[in-house]
TORSE-232615 format. One line per field, with one value per residue (C-alpha): residue in three letters; chain; residue number from 1; x, y, z. Coordinates in steps of 0.5 Angstrom, whole numbers, plus 500, padded with zeros to 3 digits. Example, Ala and Ser with C-alpha at 12.3 -4.5 7.8 and 13.67 -1.06 7.14 Angstrom:
<sites>
r	[Ala | Ser]
c	[A | A]
k	[1 | 2]
X	[525 | 527]
Y	[491 | 498]
Z	[516 | 514]
</sites>
This chain:
<sites>
r	[Met | Ser | Glu | Val | Ala | Gly | Arg | Arg | Arg | Val | Pro | Val | Trp | Leu | Gly | Ile | Gly | Ala | Val | Val | Leu | Ala | Ala | Val | Gly | Gly | Gly | Gly | Thr | Trp | Leu | Phe | Arg | Asp | Glu | Leu | Phe | His | Pro | Phe | Gly | Asp | Ala | Arg | Ala | Cys | Ala | Gly | Ser | Asp | Leu | Arg | Leu | Pro | His | Thr | Ile | Asp | Ala | Gly | Gly | Ala | Thr | Leu | Pro | Ala | Asp | Ala | Thr | Asp | Ile | His | Tyr | Leu | Thr | Arg | Asn | Gly | Ser | Val | Glu | Val | Thr | Phe | Leu | Ser | Arg | Gly | Ile | Pro | Asp | Tyr | Leu | His | Arg | Ala | Gly | Ile | Leu | Pro | Glu | Gly | Lys | Asp | Leu | Phe | Asp | Gln | Lys | Tyr | Gly | Thr | Lys | Gly | Glu | Ala | Gly | Asp | Pro | Glu | Val | Ala | Leu | Pro | Asp | Gly | Leu | Cys | Gly | Thr | Ser | Leu | Arg | Ile | Pro | Val | Trp | Glu | Tyr | His | Ser | Thr | Ala | Ala | Asn | Gly | Thr | Arg | Val | Asp | Val | Thr | Val | Glu | Arg | Ser | Thr | Leu | Phe | Arg | Ser | Ala | Leu | Arg | Ser | Pro | Ala | Arg | Ala | Val | Val | Thr | Phe | Thr | Ser]
c	[A | A | A | A | A | A | A | A | A | A | A | A | A | A | A | A | A | A | A | A | A | A | A | A | A | A | A | A | A | A | A | A | A | A | A | A | A | A | A | A | A | A | A | A | A | A | A | A | A | A | A | A | A | A | A | A | A | A | A | A | A | A | A | A | A | A | A | A | A | A | A | A | A | A | A | A | A | A | A | A | A | A | A | A | A | A | A | A | A | A | A | A | A | A | A | A | A | A | A | A | A | A | A | A | A | A | A | A | A | A | A | A | A | A | A | A | A | A | A | A | A | A | A | A | A | A | A | A | A | A | A | A | A | A | A | A | A | A | A | A | A | A | A | A | A | A | A | A | A | A | A | A | A | A | A | A | A | A | A | A | A | A | A | A | A | A | A | A | A | A | A | A | A | A | A]
k	[1 | 2 | 3 | 4 | 5 | 6 | 7 | 8 | 9 | 10 | 11 | 12 | 13 | 14 | 15 | 16 | 17 | 18 | 19 | 20 | 21 | 22 | 23 | 24 | 25 | 26 | 27 | 28 | 29 | 30 | 31 | 32 | 33 | 34 | 35 | 36 | 37 | 38 | 39 | 40 | 41 | 42 | 43 | 44 | 45 | 46 | 47 | 48 | 49 | 50 | 51 | 52 | 53 | 54 | 55 | 56 | 57 | 58 | 59 | 60 | 61 | 62 | 63 | 64 | 65 | 66 | 67 | 68 | 69 | 70 | 71 | 72 | 73 | 74 | 75 | 76 | 77 | 78 | 79 | 80 | 81 | 82 | 83 | 84 | 85 | 86 | 87 | 88 | 89 | 90 | 91 | 92 | 93 | 94 | 95 | 96 | 97 | 98 | 99 | 100 | 101 | 102 | 103 | 104 | 105 | 106 | 107 | 108 | 109 | 110 | 111 | 112 | 113 | 114 | 115 | 116 | 117 | 118 | 119 | 120 | 121 | 122 | 123 | 124 | 125 | 126 | 127 | 128 | 129 | 130 | 131 | 132 | 133 | 134 | 135 | 136 | 137 | 138 | 139 | 140 | 141 | 142 | 143 | 144 | 145 | 146 | 147 | 148 | 149 | 150 | 151 | 152 | 153 | 154 | 155 | 156 | 157 | 158 | 159 | 160 | 161 | 162 | 163 | 164 | 165 | 166 | 167 | 168 | 169 | 170 | 171 | 172 | 173 | 174 | 175]
X	[082 | 080 | 081 | 086 | 091 | 091 | 093 | 101 | 103 | 108 | 114 | 115 | 122 | 119 | 114 | 120 | 124 | 118 | 118 | 126 | 126 | 120 | 123 | 130 | 126 | 122 | 129 | 133 | 127 | 127 | 135 | 135 | 129 | 132 | 136 | 129 | 124 | 128 | 130 | 137 | 138 | 139 | 135 | 136 | 133 | 126 | 121 | 121 | 128 | 131 | 138 | 143 | 147 | 154 | 155 | 158 | 153 | 155 | 149 | 149 | 157 | 159 | 159 | 153 | 156 | 160 | 155 | 149 | 144 | 137 | 139 | 134 | 134 | 129 | 132 | 128 | 129 | 136 | 133 | 136 | 132 | 136 | 134 | 138 | 139 | 146 | 149 | 154 | 149 | 152 | 159 | 155 | 152 | 159 | 163 | 157 | 158 | 150 | 152 | 159 | 164 | 163 | 155 | 150 | 146 | 139 | 142 | 136 | 141 | 142 | 135 | 128 | 124 | 119 | 112 | 109 | 103 | 103 | 108 | 111 | 113 | 112 | 117 | 117 | 112 | 116 | 121 | 121 | 123 | 121 | 118 | 121 | 119 | 117 | 120 | 125 | 129 | 130 | 136 | 137 | 143 | 146 | 153 | 159 | 157 | 150 | 146 | 140 | 141 | 135 | 136 | 130 | 133 | 130 | 131 | 132 | 125 | 129 | 135 | 133 | 140 | 141 | 139 | 136 | 141 | 141 | 137 | 133 | 135 | 132 | 137 | 134 | 139 | 140 | 145]
Y	[068 | 074 | 081 | 082 | 077 | 082 | 088 | 089 | 091 | 097 | 095 | 097 | 100 | 105 | 107 | 108 | 112 | 117 | 118 | 119 | 124 | 128 | 128 | 130 | 135 | 138 | 138 | 142 | 147 | 148 | 148 | 153 | 157 | 164 | 163 | 161 | 166 | 173 | 177 | 175 | 170 | 175 | 174 | 182 | 184 | 186 | 183 | 188 | 190 | 191 | 191 | 187 | 190 | 188 | 184 | 191 | 196 | 203 | 207 | 214 | 215 | 210 | 203 | 200 | 200 | 193 | 191 | 192 | 187 | 185 | 189 | 189 | 193 | 195 | 198 | 201 | 206 | 208 | 209 | 205 | 204 | 200 | 199 | 196 | 195 | 198 | 201 | 205 | 209 | 216 | 214 | 212 | 219 | 222 | 218 | 219 | 226 | 227 | 230 | 234 | 232 | 235 | 237 | 235 | 229 | 233 | 239 | 242 | 245 | 237 | 234 | 235 | 231 | 226 | 226 | 223 | 219 | 211 | 207 | 205 | 209 | 205 | 203 | 206 | 202 | 196 | 196 | 190 | 189 | 191 | 198 | 204 | 205 | 213 | 217 | 218 | 223 | 225 | 227 | 230 | 231 | 232 | 229 | 232 | 229 | 231 | 225 | 226 | 222 | 222 | 218 | 216 | 213 | 211 | 216 | 214 | 214 | 215 | 220 | 226 | 227 | 219 | 214 | 208 | 202 | 199 | 203 | 202 | 206 | 207 | 210 | 213 | 215 | 214 | 210]
Z	[373 | 378 | 376 | 382 | 378 | 372 | 376 | 377 | 384 | 385 | 387 | 395 | 393 | 389 | 394 | 399 | 394 | 393 | 401 | 401 | 396 | 399 | 405 | 402 | 398 | 404 | 408 | 403 | 402 | 410 | 410 | 405 | 406 | 407 | 400 | 397 | 399 | 400 | 394 | 392 | 397 | 402 | 409 | 410 | 403 | 404 | 398 | 392 | 393 | 386 | 388 | 392 | 397 | 399 | 406 | 409 | 408 | 407 | 409 | 407 | 407 | 413 | 414 | 419 | 426 | 427 | 433 | 428 | 428 | 426 | 419 | 413 | 407 | 401 | 395 | 390 | 384 | 386 | 393 | 399 | 406 | 412 | 419 | 424 | 432 | 435 | 441 | 436 | 433 | 435 | 432 | 426 | 426 | 426 | 421 | 416 | 417 | 419 | 426 | 427 | 432 | 439 | 437 | 442 | 439 | 440 | 437 | 433 | 427 | 425 | 427 | 430 | 435 | 431 | 432 | 438 | 437 | 437 | 442 | 435 | 429 | 422 | 418 | 411 | 406 | 404 | 409 | 413 | 420 | 427 | 428 | 432 | 439 | 441 | 442 | 436 | 433 | 426 | 423 | 416 | 412 | 405 | 404 | 400 | 394 | 394 | 397 | 402 | 408 | 413 | 419 | 424 | 431 | 438 | 444 | 451 | 455 | 461 | 459 | 455 | 452 | 450 | 445 | 447 | 448 | 443 | 439 | 432 | 427 | 420 | 414 | 408 | 402 | 395 | 392]
</sites>
């Protein structure tokens, strides 16, 4: 009797089943990758966030503009940083009370010119997403409830009295 006769053969159906399970598991991981690899299963949340924000984000006293895209946020120790792209940032600034109605977008009473330098302004540490392009304008405000709100937004390179369209903004506040 040979040694081959003493070995047991693995049934073919067991091998096919293992391949099918691996394919389904890999496909499921790919399909749900955003939920598996982002905090809270929220693709907008950056790594290190300790609090999930609701679907409609209230950033510094007003909801983000309806057309906001490429939204990312970082929550850490009661502080919230949100970045987004929108054409409705002037309206957001008015609704949040950061810039009073009728005031010029670049009124130095409410904001300051951002620092010049590299063609991009880095996002705050830990906040994921796309960097802002210079020039930028920085708004600093205190809400009626005492919350400090800072907004950095991209200015137009063509028109001195306008924002980019759409413009990227970073809003920082405490929750």
